Z-matrix of the N, CA and C atoms (Angstrom, degrees):
N
C 1 1.457
C 2 1.517 1 108.47
N 3 1.311 2 115.81 1 127.88
C 4 1.454 3 119.25 2 179.24
C 5 1.518 4 109.89 3 -88.58
N 6 1.317 5 116.31 4 161.12
C 7 1.461 6 120.89 5 179.06
C 8 1.516 7 112.27 6 -68.22
N 9 1.336 8 117.60 7 -18.85
C 10 1.458 9 120.17 8 -179.48
C 11 1.526 10 112.40 9 -83.30
N 12 1.325 11 117.79 10 -5.77
C 13 1.463 12 121.54 11 179.54
C 14 1.524 13 109.33 12 -68.14
N 15 1.356 14 118.13 13 116.17
C 16 1.462 15 120.23 14 -177.27
C 17 1.529 16 112.87 15 -71.19
N 18 1.321 17 117.81 16 -17.29
C 19 1.466 18 121.99 17 179.77
C 20 1.519 19 109.33 18 -124.53
N 21 1.327 20 116.66 19 95.74
C 22 1.451 21 117.79 20 178.88
C 23 1.531 22 110.64 21 -60.24
N 24 1.296 23 115.62 22 153.30
C 25 1.453 24 120.13 23 -179.53
C 26 1.518 25 109.91 24 -74.28
N 27 1.308 26 115.67 25 125.36
C 28 1.460 27 122.10 26 177.00
C 29 1.517 28 110.94 27 -114.51
N 30 1.316 29 117.10 28 16.32
C 31 1.460 30 121.19 29 -176.32
C 32 1.523 31 112.37 30 -53.24
N 33 1.320 32 118.06 31 -38.35
C 34 1.459 33 121.14 32 -175.18
C 35 1.528 34 113.81 33 -95.22
N 36 1.324 35 118.42 34 -15.91
C 37 1.470 36 120.49 35 179.67
C 38 1.516 37 109.06 36 -65.99
N 39 1.329 38 116.28 37 136.65
C 40 1.461 39 120.65 38 -179.70
C 41 1.517 40 111.16 39 -110.61
N 42 1.331 41 114.53 40 141.03
C 43 1.460 42 122.35 41 172.46
C 44 1.524 43 106.96 42 -132.55
N 45 1.321 44 115.60 43 166.94
C 46 1.460 45 119.65 44 178.00
C 47 1.524 46 108.41 45 -80.21
N 48 1.318 47 116.44 46 129.15
C 49 1.460 48 122.10 47 179.37
C 50 1.530 49 109.13 48 -89.18
N 51 1.341 50 118.03 49 120.51
C 52 1.459 51 119.92 50 179.10
C 53 1.530 52 112.48 51 -68.31
N 54 1.306 53 116.92 52 -22.57
C 55 1.459 54 121.84 53 -179.89
C 56 1.532 55 111.46 54 -78.57
N 57 1.321 56 115.72 55 -43.00
C 58 1.465 57 121.05 56 -177.19
C 59 1.523 58 113.36 57 -95.53
N 60 1.328 59 115.74 58 -23.77
C 61 1.452 60 119.91 59 179.21
C 62 1.515 61 114.90 60 83.60
N 63 1.306 62 117.74 61 9.87
C 64 1.463 63 121.19 62 179.81
C 65 1.515 64 110.83 63 -142.00
N 66 1.319 65 116.31 64 -177.84
C 67 1.466 66 120.02 65 -177.68
C 68 1.530 67 112.16 66 -74.94
N 69 1.326 68 115.25 67 140.14
C 70 1.469 69 122.39 68 173.41
C 71 1.521 70 107.77 69 -140.66
N 72 1.328 71 116.03 70 155.06
C 73 1.459 72 119.04 71 175.84
C 74 1.523 73 109.79 72 -97.88
N 75 1.315 74 116.02 73 169.17
C 76 1.463 75 120.89 74 -176.36
C 77 1.520 76 111.23 75 -62.52
N 78 1.311 77 117.29 76 -34.70
C 79 1.463 78 119.68 77 179.06
C 80 1.526 79 110.53 78 -57.54
N 81 1.329 80 117.09 79 -41.92
C 82 1.463 81 120.27 80 178.13
C 83 1.534 82 110.03 81 -60.98
N 84 1.317 83 116.98 82 -47.51
C 85 1.471 84 121.44 83 -178.59
C 86 1.522 85 111.33 84 -64.13
N 87 1.317 86 115.69 85 -36.26
C 88 1.468 87 121.52 86 -178.28
C 89 1.521 88 111.56 87 -67.87
N 90 1.338 89 117.24 88 -27.21
C 91 1.468 90 121.47 89 -175.81
C 92 1.526 91 112.37 90 -123.24
N 93 1.314 92 118.48 91 19.47
C 94 1.466 93 122.64 92 -173.15
C 95 1.523 94 113.29 93 -57.88
N 96 1.293 95 119.04 94 -37.42
C 97 1.459 96 122.95 95 -179.50
C 98 1.523 97 109.75 96 -102.38
N 99 1.306 98 117.10 97 59.78
C 100 1.463 99 124.43 98 -175.68
C 101 1.515 100 110.21 99 63.86
N 102 1.318 101 117.85 100 -92.44
C 103 1.459 102 120.13 101 -178.82
C 104 1.527 103 112.14 102 -107.10
N 105 1.324 104 116.72 103 8.53
C 106 1.472 105 121.30 104 -179.10
C 107 1.528 106 109.46 105 -120.26
N 108 1.331 107 116.55 106 150.46
C 109 1.461 108 119.47 107 179.45
C 110 1.523 109 112.06 108 -73.82
N 111 1.307 110 114.73 109 162.25
C 112 1.460 111 121.50 110 173.26
C 113 1.526 112 108.11 111 -62.19
N 114 1.309 113 116.72 112 140.08
C 115 1.467 114 120.11 113 -178.06
C 116 1.527 115 112.42 114 -66.66
N 117 1.324 116 117.77 115 -15.21
C 118 1.462 117 121.44 116 179.07
C 119 1.528 118 113.33 117 -96.07
N 120 1.321 119 117.26 118 0.29
C 121 1.471 120 121.11 119 -174.12
C 122 1.522 121 112.82 120 -58.32
N 123 1.329 122 117.54 121 -37.04
C 124 1.468 123 119.24 122 -179.83
C 125 1.516 124 110.67 123 -62.51
N 126 1.304 125 117.01 124 -45.32
C 127 1.461 126 121.29 125 -179.06
C 128 1.528 127 111.09 126 -66.68
N 129 1.306 128 116.15 127 -46.82
C 130 1.467 129 120.51 128 -174.69
C 131 1.525 130 113.42 129 -67.55
N 132 1.324 131 117.46 130 -38.70
C 133 1.462 132 120.76 131 -172.13
C 134 1.522 133 114.53 132 -100.18
N 135 1.329 134 118.20 133 -7.08
C 136 1.471 135 119.72 134 -174.42
C 137 1.524 136 113.28 135 -62.56
N 138 1.316 137 118.91 136 -24.72
C 139 1.467 138 120.74 137 178.44
C 140 1.530 139 111.75 138 -77.60
N 141 1.329 140 117.61 139 -13.49
C 142 1.465 141 121.67 140 -176.86
C 143 1.521 142 113.29 141 -98.06
N 144 1.338 143 117.23 142 -34.13
C 145 1.469 144 121.44 143 177.22
C 146 1.526 145 108.68 144 -168.23
N 147 1.314 146 117.18 145 175.34
C 148 1.462 147 121.85 146 -178.13
C 149 1.526 148 109.19 147 -77.27
N 150 1.320 149 115.11 148 74.97
C 151 1.457 150 122.03 149 -175.32
C 152 1.532 151 111.32 150 -68.37
N 153 1.330 152 117.74 151 -29.95
C 154 1.465 153 119.58 152 177.91
C 155 1.524 154 110.25 153 -63.50
N 156 1.321 155 117.79 154 -45.78
C 157 1.468 156 121.02 155 177.88
C 158 1.527 157 110.29 156 -62.15
N 159 1.319 158 116.62 157 -39.95
C 160 1.464 159 121.26 158 178.22
C 161 1.528 160 110.46 159 -56.72
N 162 1.336 161 116.79 160 -49.48
C 163 1.461 162 120.21 161 -178.21
C 164 1.530 163 112.54 162 -74.12
N 165 1.322 164 117.71 163 -33.22
C 166 1.476 165 119.36 164 177.48
C 167 1.529 166 110.35 165 -64.67
N 168 1.322 167 117.12 166 -33.67
C 169 1.465 168 120.84 167 178.10
C 170 1.524 169 111.51 168 -74.94
N 171 1.323 170 117.21 169 -33.33
C 172 1.462 171 120.87 170 -173.61
C 173 1.515 172 115.98 171 -93.75
N 174 1.332 173 117.61 172 -17.35
C 175 1.461 174 121.29 173 -178.25
C 176 1.520 175 110.12 174 -113.00
N 177 1.306 176 116.21 175 155.41
C 178 1.463 177 118.85 176 171.08
C 179 1.525 178 107.03 177 -69.67
N 180 1.311 179 117.17 178 160.85
C 181 1.465 180 119.82 179 179.49
C 182 1.528 181 110.79 180 -62.68
N 183 1.325 182 117.34 181 -33.92
C 184 1.465 183 120.95 182 178.08
C 185 1.529 184 110.94 183 -66.35
N 186 1.332 185 117.13 184 -44.61
C 187 1.467 186 120.69 185 179.01
C 188 1.526 187 110.83 186 -65.78
N 189 1.327 188 117.08 187 -40.66
C 190 1.462 189 120.21 188 178.51
C 191 1.523 190 109.88 189 -60.14
N 192 1.331 191 116.27 190 -46.95
C 193 1.468 192 120.00 191 -179.76
C 194 1.524 193 111.03 192 -63.84
N 195 1.325 194 116.67 193 -44.79
C 196 1.463 195 120.75 194 -179.50
C 197 1.523 196 111.18 195 -61.59
N 198 1.318 197 116.05 196 -39.59
C 199 1.458 198 120.43 197 -176.52
C 200 1.529 199 113.14 198 -78.28
N 201 1.328 200 117.20 199 -44.75
C 202 1.459 201 120.19 200 -170.06
C 203 1.528 202 115.84 201 -110.33
N 204 1.319 203 118.19 202 -23.71
C 205 1.461 204 119.54 203 -173.07
C 206 1.523 205 113.79 204 -106.54
N 207 1.311 206 117.89 205 -14.64
C 208 1.453 207 121.48 206 177.67
C 209 1.520 208 108.56 207 -88.13
N 210 1.315 209 116.07 208 126.23
C 211 1.465 210 120.12 209 -178.61
C 212 1.526 211 109.40 210 -67.47
N 213 1.332 212 116.82 211 132.91
C 214 1.460 213 119.31 212 176.48
C 215 1.525 214 109.56 213 -69.74
N 216 1.317 215 117.77 214 157.38
C 217 1.454 216 118.84 215 177.95
C 218 1.523 217 110.04 216 -62.31
N 219 1.316 218 116.00 217 148.09
C 220 1.463 219 119.84 218 -179.92
C 221 1.530 220 109.57 219 -66.41
N 222 1.311 221 116.24 220 162.36
C 223 1.465 222 120.04 221 179.07
C 224 1.521 223 110.58 222 -63.76
N 225 1.316 224 116.34 223 -35.96
C 226 1.468 225 119.87 224 178.67
C 227 1.525 226 110.00 225 -64.67
N 228 1.332 227 117.29 226 -44.76
C 229 1.465 228 120.71 227 179.44
C 230 1.525 229 110.53 228 -62.62
N 231 1.319 230 116.96 229 -41.69
C 232 1.461 231 120.67 230 178.03
C 233 1.515 232 110.85 231 -63.23
N 234 1.327 233 116.94 232 -43.89
C 235 1.459 234 121.56 233 179.41
C 236 1.528 235 110.57 234 -62.49
N 237 1.329 236 117.56 235 -44.15
C 238 1.465 237 121.03 236 178.62
C 239 1.524 238 111.19 237 -62.61
N 240 1.322 239 116.63 238 -38.64
C 241 1.463 240 120.44 239 177.48
C 242 1.524 241 110.73 240 -63.80
N 243 1.324 242 116.97 241 -42.28
C 244 1.469 243 120.64 242 178.87
C 245 1.527 244 111.22 243 -65.54
N 246 1.325 245 117.70 244 -40.55
C 247 1.466 246 121.54 245 178.22
C 248 1.525 247 109.78 246 -63.27
N 249 1.314 248 117.10 247 -44.01
C 250 1.464 249 121.08 248 179.38
C 251 1.525 250 110.74 249 -63.18
N 252 1.319 251 116.66 250 -41.53
C 253 1.463 252 120.56 251 178.62
C 254 1.531 253 110.72 252 -63.50
N 255 1.338 254 117.59 253 -42.84
C 256 1.470 255 121.70 254 178.42
C 257 1.531 256 110.51 255 -64.42
N 258 1.351 257 117.39 256 -40.09
C 259 1.456 258 121.22 257 178.60
C 260 1.520 259 110.59 258 -61.62
N 261 1.340 260 116.36 259 -43.12
C 262 1.462 261 121.51 260 179.90
C 263 1.527 262 110.90 261 -63.94
N 264 1.315 263 117.04 262 -41.81
C 265 1.475 264 121.03 263 178.79
C 266 1.524 265 109.49 264 -62.94
N 267 1.332 266 117.24 265 -43.92
C 268 1.465 267 121.32 266 179.46
C 269 1.528 268 110.79 267 -63.55
N 270 1.327 269 118.02 268 -41.91
C 271 1.467 270 121.38 269 177.67
C 272 1.525 271 110.93 270 -62.11
N 273 1.329 272 116.55 271 -43.95
C 274 1.468 273 120.36 272 179.45
C 275 1.516 274 110.77 273 -63.44
N 276 1.308 275 116.36 274 -40.24
C 277 1.470 276 120.69 275 179.81
C 278 1.523 277 109.86 276 -66.01
N 279 1.331 278 118.01 277 -43.02
C 280 1.467 279 121.36 278 178.07
C 281 1.519 280 111.23 279 -63.53
N 282 1.318 281 116.62 280 -39.00
C 283 1.466 282 120.75 281 179.83
C 284 1.531 283 109.99 282 -64.91
N 285 1.320 284 118.12 283 -40.12
C 286 1.462 285 121.57 284 177.76
C 287 1.511 286 110.74 285 -65.56
N 288 1.333 287 117.30 286 -41.44
C 289 1.454 288 121.16 287 -178.88
C 290 1.534 289 110.83 288 -64.30
N 291 1.323 290 117.85 289 -33.37
C 292 1.461 291 121.52 290 178.72
C 293 1.524 292 111.16 291 -72.17
N 294 1.347 293 117.27 292 -31.59
C 295 1.463 294 121.78 293 179.12
C 296 1.522 295 111.35 294 -71.77
N 297 1.332 296 115.54 295 -38.76
C 298 1.470 297 121.39 296 -175.99
C 299 1.510 298 110.07 297 -122.78
N 300 1.348 299 117.50 298 84.41
C 301 1.475 300 119.24 299 -177.62
C 302 1.492 301 114.28 300 -68.92
């Protein structure tokens, strides 16, 4: 890393992850969603370096917005979606059992 690099490498630096409850390095946060960063990376890493500039340079504006500016679904909405999915699976299973006794 040269001194002219405006974004020092934080790949190995560890901080406590509020999502996981344990230590993670920046590389994990940068790639947490396969090829997309964790949606909390801006909040978690902003005290260590200009992480917003880092991601604005590395992501398309659409990916940046999708990752950091779009509100995630609420926990209630996620729970309702999971319940609906489980109900559908149970209905499909019951329908199969009725076809093949």
